[in-house]
py3Dmol code that shows the C-alpha trace and the ligand (Angstrom):
import py3Dmol

protein = """\
ATOM      1  CA  MET A   1      75.482  47.994 117.955  1.00  0.00           C
ATOM      2  CA  LYS A   2      77.294  44.685 117.340  1.00  0.00           C
ATOM      3  CA  LYS A   3      73.943  43.090 116.509  1.00  0.00           C
ATOM      4  CA  TYR A   4      73.176  45.903 114.031  1.00  0.00           C
ATOM      5  CA  TYR A   5      76.467  45.444 112.147  1.00  0.00           C
ATOM      6  CA  TYR A   6      75.965  41.688 112.123  1.00  0.00           C
ATOM      7  CA  SER A   7      72.565  42.312 110.568  1.00  0.00           C
ATOM      8  CA  ILE A   8      74.006  44.634 107.880  1.00  0.00           C
ATOM      9  CA  ILE A   9      76.746  42.202 106.876  1.00  0.00           C
ATOM     10  CA  LYS A  10      74.413  39.317 105.932  1.00  0.00           C
ATOM     11  CA  PHE A  11      73.130  40.826 102.696  1.00  0.00           C
ATOM     12  CA  PRO A  12      76.563  41.747 101.248  1.00  0.00           C
ATOM     13  CA  LEU A  13      77.829  38.344 102.374  1.00  0.00           C
ATOM     14  CA  PHE A  14      75.072  36.578 100.446  1.00  0.00           C
ATOM     15  CA  VAL A  15      75.631  38.679  97.329  1.00  0.00           C
ATOM     16  CA  SER A  16      79.426  38.172  97.462  1.00  0.00           C
ATOM     17  CA  SER A  17      78.956  34.413  97.945  1.00  0.00           C
ATOM     18  CA  SER A  18      76.566  34.262  94.965  1.00  0.00           C
ATOM     19  CA  LEU A  19      79.087  36.056  92.764  1.00  0.00           C
ATOM     20  CA  PHE A  20      81.872  33.772  93.971  1.00  0.00           C
ATOM     21  CA  ILE A  21      79.792  30.672  93.161  1.00  0.00           C
ATOM     22  CA  MET A  22      78.940  32.059  89.708  1.00  0.00           C
ATOM     23  CA  ALA A  23      82.616  32.802  88.974  1.00  0.00           C
ATOM     24  CA  LEU A  24      83.635  29.345  90.197  1.00  0.00           C
ATOM     25  CA  LEU A  25      81.019  27.637  88.007  1.00  0.00           C
ATOM     26  CA  PHE A  26      82.115  29.723  85.042  1.00  0.00           C
ATOM     27  CA  PHE A  27      85.812  28.853  85.380  1.00  0.00           C
ATOM     28  CA  ILE A  28      85.152  25.161  86.047  1.00  0.00           C
ATOM     29  CA  SER A  29      82.875  24.946  83.022  1.00  0.00           C
ATOM     30  CA  ALA A  30      85.344  26.855  80.788  1.00  0.00           C
ATOM     31  CA  LEU A  31      88.254  24.668  81.946  1.00  0.00           C
ATOM     32  CA  VAL A  32      86.348  21.425  81.418  1.00  0.00           C
ATOM     33  CA  SER A  33      85.312  22.476  77.881  1.00  0.00           C
ATOM     34  CA  TYR A  34      88.846  23.613  77.062  1.00  0.00           C
ATOM     35  CA  SER A  35      90.552  20.491  78.405  1.00  0.00           C
ATOM     36  CA  ARG A  36      88.354  18.202  76.274  1.00  0.00           C
ATOM     37  CA  LEU A  37      88.825  19.384  72.698  1.00  0.00           C
ATOM     38  CA  GLY A  38      89.711  23.028  73.122  1.00  0.00           C
ATOM     39  CA  LEU A  39      87.102  25.745  72.617  1.00  0.00           C
ATOM     40  CA  SER A  40      85.206  26.007  69.332  1.00  0.00           C
ATOM     41  CA  ALA A  41      84.612  29.479  67.843  1.00  0.00           C
ATOM     42  CA  GLN A  42      81.032  29.388  69.115  1.00  0.00           C
ATOM     43  CA  GLU A  43      82.092  28.411  72.644  1.00  0.00           C
ATOM     44  CA  THR A  44      84.771  31.108  72.644  1.00  0.00           C
ATOM     45  CA  VAL A  45      82.121  33.749  71.868  1.00  0.00           C
ATOM     46  CA  ILE A  46      79.762  32.401  74.560  1.00  0.00           C
ATOM     47  CA  TYR A  47      82.493  32.233  77.219  1.00  0.00           C
ATOM     48  CA  THR A  48      83.748  35.707  76.304  1.00  0.00           C
ATOM     49  CA  ILE A  49      80.233  37.169  76.682  1.00  0.00           C
ATOM     50  CA  LEU A  50      79.755  35.338  79.991  1.00  0.00           C
ATOM     51  CA  PHE A  51      83.147  36.555  81.219  1.00  0.00           C
ATOM     52  CA  ILE A  52      82.305  40.192  80.356  1.00  0.00           C
ATOM     53  CA  PHE A  53      78.939  39.784  82.102  1.00  0.00           C
ATOM     54  CA  LEU A  54      80.693  38.403  85.196  1.00  0.00           C
ATOM     55  CA  VAL A  55      83.262  41.219  85.228  1.00  0.00           C
ATOM     56  CA  ILE A  56      80.446  43.822  85.012  1.00  0.00           C
ATOM     57  CA  LEU A  57      78.583  42.118  87.877  1.00  0.00           C
ATOM     58  CA  VAL A  58      81.664  42.007  90.120  1.00  0.00           C
ATOM     59  CA  ALA A  59      82.768  45.564  89.258  1.00  0.00           C
ATOM     60  CA  THR A  60      79.291  46.990  89.931  1.00  0.00           C
ATOM     61  CA  TRP A  61      79.086  45.118  93.220  1.00  0.00           C
ATOM     62  CA  LEU A  62      82.450  46.593  94.278  1.00  0.00           C
ATOM     63  CA  LEU A  63      81.108  50.033  93.350  1.00  0.00           C
ATOM     64  CA  ILE A  64      78.037  49.448  95.539  1.00  0.00           C
ATOM     65  CA  LEU A  65      80.221  48.339  98.453  1.00  0.00           C
ATOM     66  CA  ILE A  66      82.290  51.516  98.076  1.00  0.00           C
ATOM     67  CA  SER A  67      79.078  53.598  97.958  1.00  0.00           C
ATOM     68  CA  THR A  68      78.308  52.646 101.583  1.00  0.00           C
ATOM     69  CA  HIS A  69      81.212  54.931 102.579  1.00  0.00           C
ATOM     70  CA  GLN A  70      81.930  57.100  99.561  1.00  0.00           C
ATOM     71  CA  LYS A  71      79.556  59.361  97.687  1.00  0.00           C
ATOM     72  CA  ILE A  72      79.219  58.468  93.982  1.00  0.00           C
ATOM     73  CA  LYS A  73      79.426  61.770  92.105  1.00  0.00           C
ATOM     74  CA  PRO A  74      78.115  61.098  88.576  1.00  0.00           C
ATOM     75  CA  ARG A  75      74.389  60.774  89.145  1.00  0.00           C
ATOM     76  CA  TRP A  76      73.836  58.296  86.327  1.00  0.00           C
ATOM     77  CA  ILE A  77      76.398  55.920  87.849  1.00  0.00           C
ATOM     78  CA  ALA A  78      74.701  56.240  91.252  1.00  0.00           C
ATOM     79  CA  LYS A  79      71.320  55.475  89.598  1.00  0.00           C
ATOM     80  CA  TYR A  80      72.780  52.494  87.726  1.00  0.00           C
ATOM     81  CA  ALA A  81      74.288  51.132  90.964  1.00  0.00           C
ATOM     82  CA  LYS A  82      70.961  51.589  92.771  1.00  0.00           C
ATOM     83  CA  TRP A  83      69.062  49.807  89.992  1.00  0.00           C
ATOM     84  CA  MET A  84      71.514  46.898  90.053  1.00  0.00           C
ATOM     85  CA  LEU A  85      71.281  46.691  93.855  1.00  0.00           C
ATOM     86  CA  THR A  86      67.483  46.688  93.771  1.00  0.00           C
ATOM     87  CA  PHE A  87      66.815  44.369  90.875  1.00  0.00           C
ATOM     88  CA  VAL A  88      69.907  42.191  90.452  1.00  0.00           C
ATOM     89  CA  TYR A  89      71.827  41.790  93.720  1.00  0.00           C
ATOM     90  CA  TYR A  90      68.689  41.698  95.873  1.00  0.00           C
ATOM     91  CA  ASN A  91      67.379  38.778  93.794  1.00  0.00           C
ATOM     92  CA  LEU A  92      70.765  37.045  93.877  1.00  0.00           C
ATOM     93  CA  ALA A  93      70.850  37.247  97.687  1.00  0.00           C
ATOM     94  CA  MET A  94      67.231  36.082  97.958  1.00  0.00           C
ATOM     95  CA  PHE A  95      67.906  33.134  95.641  1.00  0.00           C
ATOM     96  CA  LEU A  96      70.923  32.036  97.688  1.00  0.00           C
ATOM     97  CA  SER A  97      68.948  32.436 100.919  1.00  0.00           C
ATOM     98  CA  PHE A  98      66.161  30.310  99.383  1.00  0.00           C
ATOM     99  CA  ILE A  99      68.437  27.436  98.390  1.00  0.00           C
ATOM    100  CA  THR A 100      70.251  27.550 101.741  1.00  0.00           C
ATOM    101  CA  PHE A 101      66.919  27.562 103.659  1.00  0.00           C
ATOM    102  CA  ARG A 102      67.591  30.941 105.294  1.00  0.00           C
ATOM    103  CA  GLU A 103      64.743  33.051 106.583  1.00  0.00           C
ATOM    104  CA  LYS A 104      63.608  35.557 103.949  1.00  0.00           C
ATOM    105  CA  GLN A 105      63.034  38.161 106.658  1.00  0.00           C
ATOM    106  CA  THR A 106      66.675  38.068 107.803  1.00  0.00           C
ATOM    107  CA  ILE A 107      67.946  38.973 104.337  1.00  0.00           C
ATOM    108  CA  GLN A 108      65.259  41.629 103.902  1.00  0.00           C
ATOM    109  CA  GLU A 109      66.285  43.213 107.210  1.00  0.00           C
ATOM    110  CA  SER A 110      69.931  43.161 106.181  1.00  0.00           C
ATOM    111  CA  PHE A 111      69.064  44.600 102.741  1.00  0.00           C
ATOM    112  CA  ILE A 112      67.222  47.537 104.344  1.00  0.00           C
ATOM    113  CA  ASN A 113      70.080  48.229 106.786  1.00  0.00           C
ATOM    114  CA  PHE A 114      72.623  47.981 103.959  1.00  0.00           C
ATOM    115  CA  ASN A 115      70.504  50.323 101.819  1.00  0.00           C
ATOM    116  CA  ASN A 116      70.279  52.752 104.768  1.00  0.00           C
ATOM    117  CA  GLU A 117      74.076  52.952 104.867  1.00  0.00           C
ATOM    118  CA  ILE A 118      74.110  53.827 101.158  1.00  0.00           C
ATOM    119  CA  VAL A 119      71.343  56.425 101.568  1.00  0.00           C
ATOM    120  CA  LEU A 120      73.231  58.081 104.442  1.00  0.00           C
ATOM    121  CA  SER A 121      76.578  58.096 102.648  1.00  0.00           C
ATOM    122  CA  GLN A 122      75.053  59.456  99.415  1.00  0.00           C
ATOM    123  CA  SER A 123      73.290  62.246 101.378  1.00  0.00           C
ATOM    124  CA  LYS A 124      76.440  63.320 103.198  1.00  0.00           C
ATOM    125  CA  GLY A 125      76.895  67.097 103.183  1.00  0.00           C
ATOM    126  CA  MET A 126      73.423  67.695 101.692  1.00  0.00           C
ATOM    127  CA  LYS A 127      70.665  69.612 103.424  1.00  0.00           C
ATOM    128  CA  HIS A 128      67.221  68.339 102.507  1.00  0.00           C
ATOM    129  CA  LYS A 129      64.147  70.526 102.837  1.00  0.00           C
ATOM    130  CA  ASN A 130      61.488  68.199 101.502  1.00  0.00           C
ATOM    131  CA  ILE A 131      61.618  65.143 103.778  1.00  0.00           C
ATOM    132  CA  LEU A 132      58.672  62.793 103.943  1.00  0.00           C
ATOM    133  CA  LEU A 133      58.096  60.728 107.072  1.00  0.00           C
ATOM    134  CA  LEU A 134      55.841  57.876 106.010  1.00  0.00           C
ATOM    135  CA  VAL A 135      54.369  55.661 108.715  1.00  0.00           C
ATOM    136  CA  PRO A 136      51.856  52.779 108.660  1.00  0.00           C
ATOM    137  CA  HIS A 137      48.311  53.009 109.960  1.00  0.00           C
ATOM    138  CA  CYS A 138      48.881  50.013 112.254  1.00  0.00           C
ATOM    139  CA  LEU A 139      50.859  52.276 114.602  1.00  0.00           C
ATOM    140  CA  GLN A 140      47.581  53.863 115.692  1.00  0.00           C
ATOM    141  CA  ASN A 141      45.813  52.646 118.828  1.00  0.00           C
ATOM    142  CA  SER A 142      42.914  50.452 117.697  1.00  0.00           C
ATOM    143  CA  ASP A 143      40.392  52.256 119.968  1.00  0.00           C
ATOM    144  CA  CYS A 144      41.269  55.687 118.629  1.00  0.00           C
ATOM    145  CA  LYS A 145      38.503  57.236 116.517  1.00  0.00           C
ATOM    146  CA  VAL A 146      40.594  60.081 115.117  1.00  0.00           C
ATOM    147  CA  ARG A 147      41.253  59.921 111.338  1.00  0.00           C
ATOM    148  CA  VAL A 148      45.003  60.291 111.155  1.00  0.00           C
ATOM    149  CA  THR A 149      45.153  59.021 107.570  1.00  0.00           C
ATOM    150  CA  THR A 150      43.523  62.254 106.388  1.00  0.00           C
ATOM    151  CA  SER A 151      46.007  64.340 108.371  1.00  0.00           C
ATOM    152  CA  ILE A 152      48.339  63.480 111.210  1.00  0.00           C
ATOM    153  CA  ASP A 153      47.414  66.880 112.709  1.00  0.00           C
ATOM    154  CA  ASN A 154      44.089  65.278 113.694  1.00  0.00           C
ATOM    155  CA  CYS A 155      45.952  63.270 116.355  1.00  0.00           C
ATOM    156  CA  GLU A 156      45.067  64.650 119.764  1.00  0.00           C
ATOM    157  CA  SER A 157      48.435  63.601 121.239  1.00  0.00           C
ATOM    158  CA  CYS A 158      46.901  61.566 124.033  1.00  0.00           C
ATOM    159  CA  GLY A 159      50.068  59.450 124.063  1.00  0.00           C
ATOM    160  CA  LYS A 160      48.383  56.053 123.705  1.00  0.00           C
ATOM    161  CA  CYS A 161      50.350  55.284 120.542  1.00  0.00           C
ATOM    162  CA  ASN A 162      53.449  56.369 118.603  1.00  0.00           C
ATOM    163  CA  ILE A 163      51.400  58.579 116.260  1.00  0.00           C
ATOM    164  CA  ALA A 164      51.694  61.335 118.886  1.00  0.00           C
ATOM    165  CA  ASP A 165      55.504  61.015 118.764  1.00  0.00           C
ATOM    166  CA  ILE A 166      55.487  61.066 114.955  1.00  0.00           C
ATOM    167  CA  LYS A 167      53.385  64.250 115.015  1.00  0.00           C
ATOM    168  CA  ARG A 168      55.782  65.829 117.537  1.00  0.00           C
ATOM    169  CA  ILE A 169      58.854  64.908 115.472  1.00  0.00           C
ATOM    170  CA  ALA A 170      57.264  66.242 112.278  1.00  0.00           C
ATOM    171  CA  GLU A 171      56.466  69.552 113.980  1.00  0.00           C
ATOM    172  CA  SER A 172      59.829  69.973 115.696  1.00  0.00           C
ATOM    173  CA  PHE A 173      61.916  69.151 112.589  1.00  0.00           C
ATOM    174  CA  GLY A 174      59.527  70.761 110.108  1.00  0.00           C
ATOM    175  CA  VAL A 175      59.079  67.624 108.022  1.00  0.00           C
ATOM    176  CA  LYS A 176      55.934  66.292 106.390  1.00  0.00           C
ATOM    177  CA  ALA A 177      54.451  63.219 108.091  1.00  0.00           C
ATOM    178  CA  GLN A 178      51.793  61.018 106.515  1.00  0.00           C
ATOM    179  CA  VAL A 179      50.027  57.882 107.642  1.00  0.00           C
ATOM    180  CA  ALA A 180      49.439  55.262 104.929  1.00  0.00           C
ATOM    181  CA  THR A 181      46.952  52.414 105.125  1.00  0.00           C
ATOM    182  CA  GLY A 182      48.785  50.301 102.549  1.00  0.00           C
ATOM    183  CA  GLY A 183      51.260  50.098  99.703  1.00  0.00           C
ATOM    184  CA  SER A 184      48.988  51.763  97.118  1.00  0.00           C
ATOM    185  CA  LEU A 185      48.295  54.787  99.317  1.00  0.00           C
ATOM    186  CA  ALA A 186      51.988  55.002 100.245  1.00  0.00           C
ATOM    187  CA  ARG A 187      52.870  55.081  96.532  1.00  0.00           C
ATOM    188  CA  LYS A 188      50.284  57.817  95.916  1.00  0.00           C
ATOM    189  CA  ILE A 189      51.609  59.907  98.822  1.00  0.00           C
ATOM    190  CA  VAL A 190      55.144  59.618  97.433  1.00  0.00           C
ATOM    191  CA  GLU A 191      53.979  60.538  93.912  1.00  0.00           C
ATOM    192  CA  ASP A 192      52.030  63.560  95.213  1.00  0.00           C
ATOM    193  CA  SER A 193      54.687  64.941  97.551  1.00  0.00           C
ATOM    194  CA  ILE A 194      57.765  64.271  95.351  1.00  0.00           C
ATOM    195  CA  PRO A 195      60.108  64.229  98.385  1.00  0.00           C
ATOM    196  CA  GLU A 196      63.874  64.557  98.271  1.00  0.00           C
ATOM    197  CA  VAL A 197      64.243  61.888 100.966  1.00  0.00           C
ATOM    198  CA  ILE A 198      61.807  59.460 102.567  1.00  0.00           C
ATOM    199  CA  VAL A 199      62.062  58.098 106.089  1.00  0.00           C
ATOM    200  CA  ALA A 200      59.707  55.124 105.968  1.00  0.00           C
ATOM    201  CA  VAL A 201      58.415  52.982 108.809  1.00  0.00           C
ATOM    202  CA  ALA A 202      56.944  49.552 108.029  1.00  0.00           C
ATOM    203  CA  CYS A 203      57.282  45.825 108.550  1.00  0.00           C
ATOM    204  CA  HIS A 204      59.947  43.795 106.712  1.00  0.00           C
ATOM    205  CA  ARG A 205      57.850  42.911 103.684  1.00  0.00           C
ATOM    206  CA  ASP A 206      56.238  46.332 103.152  1.00  0.00           C
ATOM    207  CA  LEU A 207      59.488  48.191 103.751  1.00  0.00           C
ATOM    208  CA  THR A 208      61.409  46.009 101.298  1.00  0.00           C
ATOM    209  CA  ASP A 209      58.676  46.368  98.653  1.00  0.00           C
ATOM    210  CA  GLY A 210      58.505  50.123  99.267  1.00  0.00           C
ATOM    211  CA  VAL A 211      62.272  50.654  99.059  1.00  0.00           C
ATOM    212  CA  ARG A 212      62.431  48.597  95.840  1.00  0.00           C
ATOM    213  CA  ASP A 213      59.379  50.353  94.310  1.00  0.00           C
ATOM    214  CA  SER A 214      60.872  53.769  95.054  1.00  0.00           C
ATOM    215  CA  TRP A 215      64.420  52.806  94.069  1.00  0.00           C
ATOM    216  CA  ARG A 216      64.933  56.174  92.326  1.00  0.00           C
ATOM    217  CA  LEU A 217      64.470  57.987  95.654  1.00  0.00           C
ATOM    218  CA  PRO A 218      66.616  57.753  98.775  1.00  0.00           C
ATOM    219  CA  VAL A 219      64.483  55.814 101.261  1.00  0.00           C
ATOM    220  CA  TYR A 220      65.737  55.302 104.805  1.00  0.00           C
ATOM    221  CA  GLY A 221      63.868  52.387 106.339  1.00  0.00           C
ATOM    222  CA  VAL A 222      62.925  51.910 109.986  1.00  0.00           C
ATOM    223  CA  PHE A 223      61.274  48.641 111.032  1.00  0.00           C
ATOM    224  CA  ASN A 224      58.242  48.723 113.236  1.00  0.00           C
ATOM    225  CA  LYS A 225      57.891  46.312 116.144  1.00  0.00           C
ATOM    226  CA  ARG A 226      54.930  43.989 116.399  1.00  0.00           C
ATOM    227  CA  PRO A 227      54.413  43.121 120.059  1.00  0.00           C
ATOM    228  CA  LYS A 228      50.723  42.285 119.457  1.00  0.00           C
ATOM    229  CA  GLY A 229      51.186  40.503 116.129  1.00  0.00           C
ATOM    230  CA  PRO A 230      51.276  41.794 112.549  1.00  0.00           C
ATOM    231  CA  CYS A 231      49.378  44.920 111.520  1.00  0.00           C
ATOM    232  CA  PHE A 232      47.950  45.573 114.986  1.00  0.00           C
ATOM    233  CA  GLU A 233      49.020  48.346 117.368  1.00  0.00           C
ATOM    234  CA  THR A 234      52.625  48.202 116.245  1.00  0.00           C
ATOM    235  CA  THR A 235      55.316  50.432 117.715  1.00  0.00           C
ATOM    236  CA  VAL A 236      58.482  52.073 116.414  1.00  0.00           C
ATOM    237  CA  SER A 237      61.755  53.318 117.829  1.00  0.00           C
ATOM    238  CA  ILE A 238      61.379  57.105 117.838  1.00  0.00           C
ATOM    239  CA  SER A 239      65.121  57.582 118.405  1.00  0.00           C
ATOM    240  CA  ASN A 240      65.840  55.729 115.114  1.00  0.00           C
ATOM    241  CA  ILE A 241      63.523  58.086 113.235  1.00  0.00           C
ATOM    242  CA  GLU A 242      65.059  61.154 114.900  1.00  0.00           C
ATOM    243  CA  PHE A 243      68.551  59.853 114.080  1.00  0.00           C
ATOM    244  CA  ALA A 244      67.663  59.558 110.370  1.00  0.00           C
ATOM    245  CA  ILE A 245      65.937  62.950 110.117  1.00  0.00           C
ATOM    246  CA  LYS A 246      68.881  64.701 111.851  1.00  0.00           C
ATOM    247  CA  LYS A 247      71.203  63.211 109.243  1.00  0.00           C
ATOM    248  CA  PHE A 248      69.115  64.621 106.389  1.00  0.00           C
ATOM    249  CA  ILE A 249      68.359  68.144 107.590  1.00  0.00           C
TER     250      ILE A 249
END
"""
ligand_1 = """\
8
SF4
S 48.182 59.427 120.180
Fe 46.828 60.293 118.582
S 46.441 58.606 117.191
Fe 47.284 57.698 119.064
S 45.489 57.141 120.271
Fe 46.087 59.214 120.912
S 44.882 60.585 119.601
Fe 44.794 58.562 118.679
"""
view = py3Dmol.view(width=600, height=400)
view.addModel(protein, "pdb")
view.setStyle({"model": 0}, {"cartoon": {"style": "trace"}})
view.addModel(ligand_1, "xyz")
view.setStyle({"model": 1}, {"stick": {}})
view.zoomTo()
view.show()
């Protein structure tokens, strides 16, 4: 549990640090310009615009932090916050991780866990009927000849891979489960099923891309494990998937 919270905290820490650095640079630059000859009319306009921009960035970030515990009622504000998280703060955190030589994967993992907290808090008190459980094809045993991408019902539940568990969960909770062979198919499945909530299983890169692509929808991400290397006979924590589905139904 301690490890999980440590993992969540990295992303907000990186975003907060980026904003702090930006604010510091702004005030140093404004002070230096002012102390030389005072600010010209043109500089005053530029610094005012930059200051407003900075205030908006900080205020929206505070709103996002609050949204991990508090539901945002006006839907357009929730959408705006989600867009900013996906396209502005994610890039800020990634940029800071790049210049500080941090592993990209660590920030991606933290971003997904942070996003999960938001998805859970924004779904509080809501009962979802149309839940999509989207899992990658690499979960399937490589010797299995059954075509689970067509329908997960084709799985014969032999128990050699987690697909059998996914099928069982889907049946017992009455949710739709689909196996995707890649990002394009995953996008098509989402477009066709128009789910209220998605519980998605994938590796760090695919999950991050998927969550960002489907930013309009609540996507709860679960990482798969890769004991035999990437994209080959991966596994997933079934209890994590069950935990998420129970929260949404
Ligand atoms: S559990 Fe299903 S998908 Fe996995 S190997 Fe057995 S039949 Fe194939």
